[in-house]
C-alpha positions in Angstrom: -64.2 -11.1 38.1 -61.1 -8.9 39.4 -59.3 -12.2 39.0 -59.9 -12.4 35.6 -58.8 -8.5 34.8 -55.9 -8.8 36.7 -55.1 -11.2 33.9 -56.1 -9.2 31.1 -54.0 -6.3 31.9 -51.2 -9.1 32.5 -51.3 -10.5 29.3 -51.6 -6.4 27.6 -48.6 -5.8 29.7 -46.6 -8.9 28.0 -47.5 -8.4 24.7 -46.9 -4.4 24.9 -43.5 -5.7 26.3 -42.5 -8.2 23.3 -43.7 -5.5 21.0 -41.5 -2.9 21.9 -38.6 -4.9 22.3 -37.5 -5.2 18.7 -38.2 -0.8 18.4 -36.1 -1.1 21.4 -32.8 -3.8 19.9 -33.4 -1.1 16.7 -32.5 2.3 18.6 -30.2 0.3 20.2 -28.6 -1.4 17.1 -28.5 2.4 15.3 -27.1 4.0 18.1 -24.1 1.3 18.3 -23.2 1.9 14.5 -22.7 5.6 15.4 -20.6 4.9 18.1 -18.2 2.6 16.0 -18.2 5.0 13.2 -17.1 7.9 16.2 -14.6 4.7 17.1 -12.8 4.9 13.7 -12.6 8.7 13.4 -10.7 8.5 17.0 -8.2 5.6 15.7 -7.9 7.6 12.5 -6.8 10.7 14.4 -4.4 8.7 16.2 -3.1 7.2 13.2 -2.8 10.7 12.0 -1.0 12.3 14.9 1.7 9.2 15.0 2.2 10.3 11.3 2.6 13.6 11.9 5.0 12.9 14.6 7.1 10.6 12.3 7.1 13.3 9.6 8.2 16.0 12.2 11.1 13.3 13.0 12.4 13.5 9.9 12.1 16.4 8.5 13.9 17.8 11.3 16.3 20.3 10.7 19.1 17.9 8.7 19.6 14.2 8.1 21.4 12.1 10.6 25.2 11.8 10.2 25.3 8.3 12.1 23.5 5.0 13.1 22.9 6.4 16.7 20.6 9.3 15.6 18.6 6.9 13.4 17.0 5.8 16.1 14.2 8.3 16.4 13.6 7.5 12.8 13.0 3.5 13.6 10.4 4.6 16.3 8.3 7.3 14.6 8.3 4.6 11.6 7.5 1.9 14.0 4.5 4.3 15.8 3.2 5.2 12.6 2.9 1.3 10.5 1.2 0.1 13.9 -1.2 2.7 14.4 -2.3 2.4 10.4 -2.0 -1.0 10.8 -4.8 -1.1 13.4 -7.2 1.6 11.3 -6.7 -0.5 8.3 -8.3 -3.5 10.5 -10.9 -1.3 12.1 -11.8 0.0 8.5 -11.8 -3.6 6.8 -9.6 -2.9 3.6 -10.7 0.6 2.6 -6.8 2.2 2.9 -3.7 -0.4 2.5 -3.4 -2.9 5.3 -0.2 -1.9 5.1 2.6 0.8 4.4 5.1 -1.3 2.7 7.4 1.8 2.4 7.2 2.7 6.4 8.5 -0.7 6.9 10.9 -1.6 4.3 12.3 1.8 5.2 12.3 0.7 9.2 13.8 -2.9 8.2 16.7 -0.7 6.5 17.2 1.3 9.4 17.5 -1.8 11.4 20.1 -3.1 9.1 22.1 0.0 9.1 21.9 0.0 12.8 23.1 -3.6 12.9 26.6 -2.8 12.4 27.1 -0.5 15.3 27.2 3.1 16.2 29.5 4.5 13.0 29.0 7.0 10.7 26.8 6.7 7.8 27.8 6.3 4.1 27.2 8.8 1.5 24.8 6.2 0.0 22.7 5.4 2.6 23.0 9.6 4.0 21.9 9.8 -0.1 18.8 7.6 0.7 17.7 9.5 3.8 17.6 12.6 2.1 15.2 10.8 -0.9 13.4 9.2 1.7 12.6 12.7 4.1 10.6 13.9 1.1 8.9 10.9 0.5 7.7 10.5 3.7 6.2 13.9 3.9 4.3 13.4 1.0 3.1 10.3 2.8 1.9 12.2 5.6 0.0 14.7 3.7 -1.8 12.6 1.6 -2.7 10.6 4.9 -4.0 14.0 6.5 -6.3 14.0 3.7 -7.3 10.2 4.1 -10.4 10.8 5.8 -13.4 13.7 5.4 -15.6 14.8 8.4 -17.2 11.4 8.5 -15.5 7.8 8.8 -15.4 7.6 5.2 -12.8 6.9 3.2 -11.4 9.6 0.5 -10.6 7.5 -2.6 -8.9 10.2 -4.3 -6.6 10.5 -1.3 -6.3 6.7 -0.6 -4.8 6.2 -4.1 -2.5 9.3 -3.7 -1.4 6.9 -0.3 -1.2 4.3 -2.3 1.2 5.8 -4.6 3.5 7.7 -2.4 3.6 4.4 -0.2 4.8 2.7 -3.6 7.5 5.1 -4.7 8.8 5.2 -1.2 9.0 1.1 -1.1 11.0 1.4 -4.9 13.3 3.8 -3.5 14.5 1.8 -0.3 14.2 -1.6 -2.2 16.9 -0.5 -4.7 19.0 0.2 -1.7 18.4 -2.6 -0.1 19.5 -5.2 -3.1 
């Protein structure tokens, strides 16, 4: 008789275990989703920090007068573009995949630096003066890209695309 009751309780315990397993998985799934959203917000904060660092480097007291002084701009542009690409991958296309304006400006700076250390030509300095406020607007738009949650603001996203296209167009004119 005792053997029979122990088998019964074993069956009850197995039933409870198998019934509780889906509930446990559901709770774990919901917490994992929340953690992913938190990770996206943290990645956005890193990307925003890189954008602000880029904006700070570009908005310094005066525009560079020589190619050697462009190195800080190039590094800041690269860091901002890299962080943005990682964010874009994490949010699955809610933001532009690449900021073509930053990459085009970085390409232009690299081309100018290939010639060696020399003073910037008048048209090169003019391009930097045109690009600096556009980069500032891009950084401002990036700051409004995400609200408190992990959702992307559509208005800020379209403003970011507009500033990106304007910067890319300005630099591409000089590349030709």
